[in-house]
mmJSON file of the N, C-alpha and C atoms, coordinates in Angstrom:
{"data_MODEL":{"atom_site":{
"group_PDB":["ATOM","ATOM","ATOM","ATOM","ATOM","ATOM","ATOM","ATOM","ATOM","ATOM","ATOM","ATOM","ATOM","ATOM","ATOM","ATOM","ATOM","ATOM","ATOM","ATOM","ATOM","ATOM","ATOM","ATOM","ATOM","ATOM","ATOM","ATOM","ATOM","ATOM","ATOM","ATOM","ATOM","ATOM","ATOM","ATOM","ATOM","ATOM","ATOM","ATOM","ATOM","ATOM","ATOM","ATOM","ATOM","ATOM","ATOM","ATOM","ATOM","ATOM","ATOM","ATOM","ATOM","ATOM","ATOM","ATOM","ATOM","ATOM","ATOM","ATOM","ATOM","ATOM","ATOM","ATOM","ATOM","ATOM","ATOM","ATOM","ATOM","ATOM","ATOM","ATOM","ATOM","ATOM","ATOM","ATOM","ATOM","ATOM","ATOM","ATOM","ATOM","ATOM","ATOM","ATOM","ATOM","ATOM","ATOM","ATOM","ATOM","ATOM","ATOM","ATOM","ATOM","ATOM","ATOM","ATOM","ATOM","ATOM","ATOM","ATOM","ATOM","ATOM","ATOM","ATOM","ATOM","ATOM","ATOM","ATOM","ATOM","ATOM","ATOM","ATOM","ATOM","ATOM","ATOM","ATOM","ATOM","ATOM","ATOM","ATOM","ATOM","ATOM","ATOM","ATOM","ATOM","ATOM","ATOM","ATOM","ATOM","ATOM","ATOM","ATOM","ATOM","ATOM","ATOM","ATOM","ATOM","ATOM","ATOM","ATOM","ATOM","ATOM","ATOM","ATOM","ATOM","ATOM","ATOM","ATOM","ATOM","ATOM","ATOM","ATOM","ATOM","ATOM","ATOM","ATOM","ATOM","ATOM","ATOM","ATOM","ATOM","ATOM","ATOM","ATOM","ATOM","ATOM","ATOM","ATOM","ATOM","ATOM","ATOM","ATOM","ATOM","ATOM","ATOM","ATOM","ATOM","ATOM","ATOM","ATOM","ATOM","ATOM","ATOM","ATOM","ATOM","ATOM","ATOM","ATOM","ATOM","ATOM","ATOM","ATOM","ATOM","ATOM","ATOM"],
"id":[1,2,3,4,5,6,7,8,9,10,11,12,13,14,15,16,17,18,19,20,21,22,23,24,25,26,27,28,29,30,31,32,33,34,35,36,37,38,39,40,41,42,43,44,45,46,47,48,49,50,51,52,53,54,55,56,57,58,59,60,61,62,63,64,65,66,67,68,69,70,71,72,73,74,75,76,77,78,79,80,81,82,83,84,85,86,87,88,89,90,91,92,93,94,95,96,97,98,99,100,101,102,103,104,105,106,107,108,109,110,111,112,113,114,115,116,117,118,119,120,121,122,123,124,125,126,127,128,129,130,131,132,133,134,135,136,137,138,139,140,141,142,143,144,145,146,147,148,149,150,151,152,153,154,155,156,157,158,159,160,161,162,163,164,165,166,167,168,169,170,171,172,173,174,175,176,177,178,179,180,181,182,183,184,185,186,187,188,189,190,191,192,193,194,195],
"type_symbol":["N","C","C","N","C","C","N","C","C","N","C","C","N","C","C","N","C","C","N","C","C","N","C","C","N","C","C","N","C","C","N","C","C","N","C","C","N","C","C","N","C","C","N","C","C","N","C","C","N","C","C","N","C","C","N","C","C","N","C","C","N","C","C","N","C","C","N","C","C","N","C","C","N","C","C","N","C","C","N","C","C","N","C","C","N","C","C","N","C","C","N","C","C","N","C","C","N","C","C","N","C","C","N","C","C","N","C","C","N","C","C","N","C","C","N","C","C","N","C","C","N","C","C","N","C","C","N","C","C","N","C","C","N","C","C","N","C","C","N","C","C","N","C","C","N","C","C","N","C","C","N","C","C","N","C","C","N","C","C","N","C","C","N","C","C","N","C","C","N","C","C","N","C","C","N","C","C","N","C","C","N","C","C","N","C","C","N","C","C","N","C","C","N","C","C"],
"label_atom_id":["N","CA","C","N","CA","C","N","CA","C","N","CA","C","N","CA","C","N","CA","C","N","CA","C","N","CA","C","N","CA","C","N","CA","C","N","CA","C","N","CA","C","N","CA","C","N","CA","C","N","CA","C","N","CA","C","N","CA","C","N","CA","C","N","CA","C","N","CA","C","N","CA","C","N","CA","C","N","CA","C","N","CA","C","N","CA","C","N","CA","C","N","CA","C","N","CA","C","N","CA","C","N","CA","C","N","CA","C","N","CA","C","N","CA","C","N","CA","C","N","CA","C","N","CA","C","N","CA","C","N","CA","C","N","CA","C","N","CA","C","N","CA","C","N","CA","C","N","CA","C","N","CA","C","N","CA","C","N","CA","C","N","CA","C","N","CA","C","N","CA","C","N","CA","C","N","CA","C","N","CA","C","N","CA","C","N","CA","C","N","CA","C","N","CA","C","N","CA","C","N","CA","C","N","CA","C","N","CA","C","N","CA","C","N","CA","C","N","CA","C","N","CA","C","N","CA","C"],
"label_alt_id":[null,null,null,null,null,null,null,null,null,null,null,null,null,null,null,null,null,null,null,null,null,null,null,null,null,null,null,null,null,null,null,null,null,null,null,null,null,null,null,null,null,null,null,null,null,null,null,null,null,null,null,null,null,null,null,null,null,null,null,null,null,null,null,null,null,null,null,null,null,null,null,null,null,null,null,null,null,null,null,null,null,null,null,null,null,null,null,null,null,null,null,null,null,null,null,null,null,null,null,null,null,null,null,null,null,null,null,null,null,null,null,null,null,null,null,null,null,null,null,null,null,null,null,null,null,null,null,null,null,null,null,null,null,null,null,null,null,null,null,null,null,null,null,null,null,null,null,null,null,null,null,null,null,null,null,null,null,null,null,null,null,null,null,null,null,null,null,null,null,null,null,null,null,null,null,null,null,null,null,null,null,null,null,null,null,null,null,null,null,null,null,null,null,null,null],
"label_comp_id":["UNK","UNK","UNK","UNK","UNK","UNK","UNK","UNK","UNK","UNK","UNK","UNK","UNK","UNK","UNK","UNK","UNK","UNK","UNK","UNK","UNK","UNK","UNK","UNK","UNK","UNK","UNK","UNK","UNK","UNK","UNK","UNK","UNK","UNK","UNK","UNK","UNK","UNK","UNK","UNK","UNK","UNK","UNK","UNK","UNK","UNK","UNK","UNK","UNK","UNK","UNK","UNK","UNK","UNK","UNK","UNK","UNK","UNK","UNK","UNK","UNK","UNK","UNK","UNK","UNK","UNK","UNK","UNK","UNK","UNK","UNK","UNK","UNK","UNK","UNK","UNK","UNK","UNK","UNK","UNK","UNK","UNK","UNK","UNK","UNK","UNK","UNK","UNK","UNK","UNK","UNK","UNK","UNK","UNK","UNK","UNK","UNK","UNK","UNK","UNK","UNK","UNK","UNK","UNK","UNK","UNK","UNK","UNK","UNK","UNK","UNK","UNK","UNK","UNK","UNK","UNK","UNK","UNK","UNK","UNK","UNK","UNK","UNK","UNK","UNK","UNK","UNK","UNK","UNK","UNK","UNK","UNK","UNK","UNK","UNK","UNK","UNK","UNK","UNK","UNK","UNK","UNK","UNK","UNK","UNK","UNK","UNK","UNK","UNK","UNK","UNK","UNK","UNK","UNK","UNK","UNK","UNK","UNK","UNK","UNK","UNK","UNK","UNK","UNK","UNK","UNK","UNK","UNK","UNK","UNK","UNK","UNK","UNK","UNK","UNK","UNK","UNK","UNK","UNK","UNK","UNK","UNK","UNK","UNK","UNK","UNK","UNK","UNK","UNK","UNK","UNK","UNK","UNK","UNK","UNK"],
"label_asym_id":["A","A","A","A","A","A","A","A","A","A","A","A","A","A","A","A","A","A","A","A","A","A","A","A","A","A","A","A","A","A","A","A","A","A","A","A","A","A","A","A","A","A","A","A","A","A","A","A","A","A","A","A","A","A","A","A","A","A","A","A","A","A","A","A","A","A","A","A","A","A","A","A","A","A","A","A","A","A","A","A","A","A","A","A","A","A","A","A","A","A","A","A","A","A","A","A","A","A","A","A","A","A","A","A","A","A","A","A","A","A","A","A","A","A","A","A","A","A","A","A","A","A","A","A","A","A","A","A","A","A","A","A","A","A","A","A","A","A","A","A","A","A","A","A","A","A","A","A","A","A","A","A","A","A","A","A","A","A","A","A","A","A","A","A","A","A","A","A","A","A","A","A","A","A","A","A","A","A","A","A","A","A","A","A","A","A","A","A","A","A","A","A","A","A","A"],
"label_entity_id":["1","1","1","1","1","1","1","1","1","1","1","1","1","1","1","1","1","1","1","1","1","1","1","1","1","1","1","1","1","1","1","1","1","1","1","1","1","1","1","1","1","1","1","1","1","1","1","1","1","1","1","1","1","1","1","1","1","1","1","1","1","1","1","1","1","1","1","1","1","1","1","1","1","1","1","1","1","1","1","1","1","1","1","1","1","1","1","1","1","1","1","1","1","1","1","1","1","1","1","1","1","1","1","1","1","1","1","1","1","1","1","1","1","1","1","1","1","1","1","1","1","1","1","1","1","1","1","1","1","1","1","1","1","1","1","1","1","1","1","1","1","1","1","1","1","1","1","1","1","1","1","1","1","1","1","1","1","1","1","1","1","1","1","1","1","1","1","1","1","1","1","1","1","1","1","1","1","1","1","1","1","1","1","1","1","1","1","1","1","1","1","1","1","1","1"],
"label_seq_id":[1,1,1,2,2,2,3,3,3,4,4,4,5,5,5,6,6,6,7,7,7,8,8,8,9,9,9,10,10,10,11,11,11,12,12,12,13,13,13,14,14,14,15,15,15,16,16,16,17,17,17,18,18,18,19,19,19,20,20,20,21,21,21,22,22,22,23,23,23,24,24,24,25,25,25,26,26,26,27,27,27,28,28,28,29,29,29,30,30,30,31,31,31,32,32,32,33,33,33,34,34,34,35,35,35,36,36,36,37,37,37,38,38,38,39,39,39,40,40,40,41,41,41,42,42,42,43,43,43,44,44,44,45,45,45,46,46,46,47,47,47,48,48,48,49,49,49,50,50,50,51,51,51,52,52,52,53,53,53,54,54,54,55,55,55,56,56,56,57,57,57,58,58,58,59,59,59,60,60,60,61,61,61,62,62,62,63,63,63,64,64,64,65,65,65],
"pdbx_PDB_ins_code":[null,null,null,null,null,null,null,null,null,null,null,null,null,null,null,null,null,null,null,null,null,null,null,null,null,null,null,null,null,null,null,null,null,null,null,null,null,null,null,null,null,null,null,null,null,null,null,null,null,null,null,null,null,null,null,null,null,null,null,null,null,null,null,null,null,null,null,null,null,null,null,null,null,null,null,null,null,null,null,null,null,null,null,null,null,null,null,null,null,null,null,null,null,null,null,null,null,null,null,null,null,null,null,null,null,null,null,null,null,null,null,null,null,null,null,null,null,null,null,null,null,null,null,null,null,null,null,null,null,null,null,null,null,null,null,null,null,null,null,null,null,null,null,null,null,null,null,null,null,null,null,null,null,null,null,null,null,null,null,null,null,null,null,null,null,null,null,null,null,null,null,null,null,null,null,null,null,null,null,null,null,null,null,null,null,null,null,null,null,null,null,null,null,null,null],
"Cartn_x":[25.176,23.561,23.365,23.291,23.202,21.671,21.205,19.775,19.545,20.699,20.748,20.349,18.75,18.087,17.977,18.675,18.388,17.685,16.479,15.534,15.216,13.991,14.079,13.622,13.849,12.925,14.522,14.316,15.398,16.351,17.411,18.577,18.703,18.823,19.082,17.995,17.874,17.043,17.236,16.729,16.854,16.203,16.718,15.548,16.097,15.178,15.501,14.78,15.657,15.403,14.513,15.141,14.869,13.198,12.873,11.894,12.456,11.577,12.307,11.289,12.14,11.181,11.37,12.392,12.762,13.631,13.417,14.356,15.208,16.207,17.108,17.405,18.105,18.449,20.104,20.455,22.194,22.654,24.089,24.876,24.718,25.516,25.71,24.407,23.625,21.977,21.754,21.975,21.212,21.98,23.823,24.037,24.553,24.044,23.985,22.345,21.397,20.101,20.683,20.842,21.046,21.764,23.215,23.768,22.859,22.047,21.031,19.904,19.608,18.58,19.175,20.679,21.623,21.46,21.789,22.223,20.965,19.75,18.551,17.729,18.468,17.907,19.261,19.923,21.302,21.143,20.017,19.99,19.31,18.642,17.945,19.339,18.968,19.842,19.567,20.368,19.96,20.851,20.324,21.398,20.354,21.955,21.383,21.4,21.061,20.709,20.623,21.551,22.019,20.734,19.707,18.917,18.934,20.06,21.011,21.41,22.301,23.428,23.143,22.446,21.433,22.758,23.62,24.734,23.945,24.324,23.517,24.638,24.648,25.843,24.881,25.398,25.448,26.052,24.805,25.655,25.837,27.2,27.301,27.13,27.459,27.311,27.35,27.073,26.823,28.33,29.347,30.581,31.167,30.271,30.295,30.139,30.071,29.441,30.509],
"Cartn_y":[21.606,21.923,20.079,19.906,18.656,18.653,17.33,17.057,16.013,15.85,15.596,16.441,15.685,16.562,15.73,16.274,15.284,15.281,14.287,14.362,15.071,15.646,16.611,15.591,16.227,15.791,15.642,14.533,13.467,12.606,12.586,11.992,10.709,10.522,9.381,8.407,7.278,6.5,5.791,6.002,4.943,3.915,2.735,1.629,0.56,0.021,-0.701,-2.275,-3.137,-4.516,-4.328,-3.577,-3.808,-2.737,-1.957,-1.5,0.269,0.617,2.062,2.907,3.849,4.608,5.82,6.692,8.117,8.901,9.477,10.068,11.532,11.419,12.859,13.18,14.834,15.302,15.659,15.31,15.384,13.967,13.609,12.394,12.446,13.644,13.674,13.309,13.681,13.881,12.317,12.171,10.38,9.104,9.583,9.116,9.152,10.067,10.597,9.668,10.048,9.588,7.571,7.783,5.558,5.256,5.833,5.428,5.557,6.638,6.765,5.726,5.412,4.347,3.061,2.815,1.397,1.417,2.804,2.491,2.367,2.557,2.35,1.044,0.52,-0.709,-1.573,-2.916,-2.799,-3.903,-4.636,-5.79,-5.802,-4.408,-4.557,-4.041,-4.646,-4.013,-2.811,-1.715,0.019,0.237,0.591,0.847,2.376,2.782,4.018,3.885,4.117,4.208,5.32,5.499,6.775,6.842,7.687,7.749,7.848,8.506,8.767,7.831,7.092,6.684,4.797,4.574,3.399,2.249,3.241,2.662,2.416,1.483,1.153,1.174,1.676,1.48,1.192,-0.098,-0.897,-0.526,0.117,0.639,-0.574,-0.342,-1.654,-1.203,-0.244,0.216,2.165,2.642,4.203,4.43,3.927,4.645,4.706,3.635,3.638,4.597,5.707,6.939,7.602],
"Cartn_z":[22.887,24.04,24.66,26.269,26.657,27.302,26.889,27.27,28.2,29.601,30.599,31.621,31.774,33.096,34.365,35.839,36.959,37.645,37.483,38.415,39.688,39.656,41.268,42.033,43.419,44.488,44.9,46.129,47.012,46.553,46.233,45.692,46.45,47.656,48.489,49.223,49.352,49.945,50.923,52.073,53.278,53.73,53.723,53.774,54.75,55.401,56.775,56.743,56.434,55.713,54.245,53.697,52.194,51.926,52.998,52.814,53.008,51.31,52.115,52.974,54.163,54.857,55.07,53.955,54.378,53.203,52.571,51.753,52.211,51.366,52.266,50.634,50.763,49.568,49.799,51.026,50.885,51.421,50.579,51.152,52.899,53.237,54.557,55.377,55.315,55.567,56.054,54.809,54.527,55.338,55.282,56.156,57.689,57.598,59.428,59.782,59.31,59.368,59.535,58.512,58.383,59.965,60.695,61.448,62.261,62.676,63.888,64.028,62.556,62.254,62.853,62.573,62.742,64.645,64.733,66.339,67.316,66.493,67.558,66.568,65.498,65.36,64.669,65.664,65.806,64.649,64.542,64.303,62.52,61.822,60.893,59.982,58.929,57.304,57.174,57.175,56.876,56.108,54.825,53.52,52.882,51.883,51.635,50.169,49.309,47.947,46.924,46.446,45.451,44.162,44.025,43.183,41.874,41.715,40.383,40.198,40.516,40.343,40.423,41.451,41.594,43.092,43.199,44.135,45.428,46.02,47.269,48.2,49.634,50.611,52.121,52.584,53.392,54.706,55.666,56.873,57.768,58.434,58.869,60.504,61.172,62.22,62.53,63.514,63.638,63.238,63.453,62.85,61.435,60.208,59.114,58.474,58.884,58.249,56.954],
"occupancy":[1.0,1.0,1.0,1.0,1.0,1.0,1.0,1.0,1.0,1.0,1.0,1.0,1.0,1.0,1.0,1.0,1.0,1.0,1.0,1.0,1.0,1.0,1.0,1.0,1.0,1.0,1.0,1.0,1.0,1.0,1.0,1.0,1.0,1.0,1.0,1.0,1.0,1.0,1.0,1.0,1.0,1.0,1.0,1.0,1.0,1.0,1.0,1.0,1.0,1.0,1.0,1.0,1.0,1.0,1.0,1.0,1.0,1.0,1.0,1.0,1.0,1.0,1.0,1.0,1.0,1.0,1.0,1.0,1.0,1.0,1.0,1.0,1.0,1.0,1.0,1.0,1.0,1.0,1.0,1.0,1.0,1.0,1.0,1.0,1.0,1.0,1.0,1.0,1.0,1.0,1.0,1.0,1.0,1.0,1.0,1.0,1.0,1.0,1.0,1.0,1.0,1.0,1.0,1.0,1.0,1.0,1.0,1.0,1.0,1.0,1.0,1.0,1.0,1.0,1.0,1.0,1.0,1.0,1.0,1.0,1.0,1.0,1.0,1.0,1.0,1.0,1.0,1.0,1.0,1.0,1.0,1.0,1.0,1.0,1.0,1.0,1.0,1.0,1.0,1.0,1.0,1.0,1.0,1.0,1.0,1.0,1.0,1.0,1.0,1.0,1.0,1.0,1.0,1.0,1.0,1.0,1.0,1.0,1.0,1.0,1.0,1.0,1.0,1.0,1.0,1.0,1.0,1.0,1.0,1.0,1.0,1.0,1.0,1.0,1.0,1.0,1.0,1.0,1.0,1.0,1.0,1.0,1.0,1.0,1.0,1.0,1.0,1.0,1.0,1.0,1.0,1.0,1.0,1.0,1.0],
"B_iso_or_equiv":[0.0,0.0,0.0,0.0,0.0,0.0,0.0,0.0,0.0,0.0,0.0,0.0,0.0,0.0,0.0,0.0,0.0,0.0,0.0,0.0,0.0,0.0,0.0,0.0,0.0,0.0,0.0,0.0,0.0,0.0,0.0,0.0,0.0,0.0,0.0,0.0,0.0,0.0,0.0,0.0,0.0,0.0,0.0,0.0,0.0,0.0,0.0,0.0,0.0,0.0,0.0,0.0,0.0,0.0,0.0,0.0,0.0,0.0,0.0,0.0,0.0,0.0,0.0,0.0,0.0,0.0,0.0,0.0,0.0,0.0,0.0,0.0,0.0,0.0,0.0,0.0,0.0,0.0,0.0,0.0,0.0,0.0,0.0,0.0,0.0,0.0,0.0,0.0,0.0,0.0,0.0,0.0,0.0,0.0,0.0,0.0,0.0,0.0,0.0,0.0,0.0,0.0,0.0,0.0,0.0,0.0,0.0,0.0,0.0,0.0,0.0,0.0,0.0,0.0,0.0,0.0,0.0,0.0,0.0,0.0,0.0,0.0,0.0,0.0,0.0,0.0,0.0,0.0,0.0,0.0,0.0,0.0,0.0,0.0,0.0,0.0,0.0,0.0,0.0,0.0,0.0,0.0,0.0,0.0,0.0,0.0,0.0,0.0,0.0,0.0,0.0,0.0,0.0,0.0,0.0,0.0,0.0,0.0,0.0,0.0,0.0,0.0,0.0,0.0,0.0,0.0,0.0,0.0,0.0,0.0,0.0,0.0,0.0,0.0,0.0,0.0,0.0,0.0,0.0,0.0,0.0,0.0,0.0,0.0,0.0,0.0,0.0,0.0,0.0,0.0,0.0,0.0,0.0,0.0,0.0],
"pdbx_formal_charge":[null,null,null,null,null,null,null,null,null,null,null,null,null,null,null,null,null,null,null,null,null,null,null,null,null,null,null,null,null,null,null,null,null,null,null,null,null,null,null,null,null,null,null,null,null,null,null,null,null,null,null,null,null,null,null,null,null,null,null,null,null,null,null,null,null,null,null,null,null,null,null,null,null,null,null,null,null,null,null,null,null,null,null,null,null,null,null,null,null,null,null,null,null,null,null,null,null,null,null,null,null,null,null,null,null,null,null,null,null,null,null,null,null,null,null,null,null,null,null,null,null,null,null,null,null,null,null,null,null,null,null,null,null,null,null,null,null,null,null,null,null,null,null,null,null,null,null,null,null,null,null,null,null,null,null,null,null,null,null,null,null,null,null,null,null,null,null,null,null,null,null,null,null,null,null,null,null,null,null,null,null,null,null,null,null,null,null,null,null,null,null,null,null,null,null],
"auth_seq_id":[1,1,1,2,2,2,3,3,3,4,4,4,5,5,5,6,6,6,7,7,7,8,8,8,9,9,9,10,10,10,11,11,11,12,12,12,13,13,13,14,14,14,15,15,15,16,16,16,17,17,17,18,18,18,19,19,19,20,20,20,21,21,21,22,22,22,23,23,23,24,24,24,25,25,25,26,26,26,27,27,27,28,28,28,29,29,29,30,30,30,31,31,31,32,32,32,33,33,33,34,34,34,35,35,35,36,36,36,37,37,37,38,38,38,39,39,39,40,40,40,41,41,41,42,42,42,43,43,43,44,44,44,45,45,45,46,46,46,47,47,47,48,48,48,49,49,49,50,50,50,51,51,51,52,52,52,53,53,53,54,54,54,55,55,55,56,56,56,57,57,57,58,58,58,59,59,59,60,60,60,61,61,61,62,62,62,63,63,63,64,64,64,65,65,65],
"auth_comp_id":["UNK","UNK","UNK","UNK","UNK","UNK","UNK","UNK","UNK","UNK","UNK","UNK","UNK","UNK","UNK","UNK","UNK","UNK","UNK","UNK","UNK","UNK","UNK","UNK","UNK","UNK","UNK","UNK","UNK","UNK","UNK","UNK","UNK","UNK","UNK","UNK","UNK","UNK","UNK","UNK","UNK","UNK","UNK","UNK","UNK","UNK","UNK","UNK","UNK","UNK","UNK","UNK","UNK","UNK","UNK","UNK","UNK","UNK","UNK","UNK","UNK","UNK","UNK","UNK","UNK","UNK","UNK","UNK","UNK","UNK","UNK","UNK","UNK","UNK","UNK","UNK","UNK","UNK","UNK","UNK","UNK","UNK","UNK","UNK","UNK","UNK","UNK","UNK","UNK","UNK","UNK","UNK","UNK","UNK","UNK","UNK","UNK","UNK","UNK","UNK","UNK","UNK","UNK","UNK","UNK","UNK","UNK","UNK","UNK","UNK","UNK","UNK","UNK","UNK","UNK","UNK","UNK","UNK","UNK","UNK","UNK","UNK","UNK","UNK","UNK","UNK","UNK","UNK","UNK","UNK","UNK","UNK","UNK","UNK","UNK","UNK","UNK","UNK","UNK","UNK","UNK","UNK","UNK","UNK","UNK","UNK","UNK","UNK","UNK","UNK","UNK","UNK","UNK","UNK","UNK","UNK","UNK","UNK","UNK","UNK","UNK","UNK","UNK","UNK","UNK","UNK","UNK","UNK","UNK","UNK","UNK","UNK","UNK","UNK","UNK","UNK","UNK","UNK","UNK","UNK","UNK","UNK","UNK","UNK","UNK","UNK","UNK","UNK","UNK","UNK","UNK","UNK","UNK","UNK","UNK"],
"auth_asym_id":["A","A","A","A","A","A","A","A","A","A","A","A","A","A","A","A","A","A","A","A","A","A","A","A","A","A","A","A","A","A","A","A","A","A","A","A","A","A","A","A","A","A","A","A","A","A","A","A","A","A","A","A","A","A","A","A","A","A","A","A","A","A","A","A","A","A","A","A","A","A","A","A","A","A","A","A","A","A","A","A","A","A","A","A","A","A","A","A","A","A","A","A","A","A","A","A","A","A","A","A","A","A","A","A","A","A","A","A","A","A","A","A","A","A","A","A","A","A","A","A","A","A","A","A","A","A","A","A","A","A","A","A","A","A","A","A","A","A","A","A","A","A","A","A","A","A","A","A","A","A","A","A","A","A","A","A","A","A","A","A","A","A","A","A","A","A","A","A","A","A","A","A","A","A","A","A","A","A","A","A","A","A","A","A","A","A","A","A","A","A","A","A","A","A","A"],
"auth_atom_id":["N","CA","C","N","CA","C","N","CA","C","N","CA","C","N","CA","C","N","CA","C","N","CA","C","N","CA","C","N","CA","C","N","CA","C","N","CA","C","N","CA","C","N","CA","C","N","CA","C","N","CA","C","N","CA","C","N","CA","C","N","CA","C","N","CA","C","N","CA","C","N","CA","C","N","CA","C","N","CA","C","N","CA","C","N","CA","C","N","CA","C","N","CA","C","N","CA","C","N","CA","C","N","CA","C","N","CA","C","N","CA","C","N","CA","C","N","CA","C","N","CA","C","N","CA","C","N","CA","C","N","CA","C","N","CA","C","N","CA","C","N","CA","C","N","CA","C","N","CA","C","N","CA","C","N","CA","C","N","CA","C","N","CA","C","N","CA","C","N","CA","C","N","CA","C","N","CA","C","N","CA","C","N","CA","C","N","CA","C","N","CA","C","N","CA","C","N","CA","C","N","CA","C","N","CA","C","N","CA","C","N","CA","C","N","CA","C","N","CA","C","N","CA","C","N","CA","C"],
"pdbx_PDB_model_num":[1,1,1,1,1,1,1,1,1,1,1,1,1,1,1,1,1,1,1,1,1,1,1,1,1,1,1,1,1,1,1,1,1,1,1,1,1,1,1,1,1,1,1,1,1,1,1,1,1,1,1,1,1,1,1,1,1,1,1,1,1,1,1,1,1,1,1,1,1,1,1,1,1,1,1,1,1,1,1,1,1,1,1,1,1,1,1,1,1,1,1,1,1,1,1,1,1,1,1,1,1,1,1,1,1,1,1,1,1,1,1,1,1,1,1,1,1,1,1,1,1,1,1,1,1,1,1,1,1,1,1,1,1,1,1,1,1,1,1,1,1,1,1,1,1,1,1,1,1,1,1,1,1,1,1,1,1,1,1,1,1,1,1,1,1,1,1,1,1,1,1,1,1,1,1,1,1,1,1,1,1,1,1,1,1,1,1,1,1,1,1,1,1,1,1]
}}}
């Protein structure tokens, strides 16, 4: 029997210039949202962080999804 419990709630955090702005449940939705934000704010750093693993992905442009 395993005692590992996955946290409840959103798994992905989307940040603009290091400030968390929104959260999403699914990787695909998080990346699409981040790409839209990057298209709207091309000079800002947009990141997607997996809250379960800690992995951070920097969105370079709308096509980096």
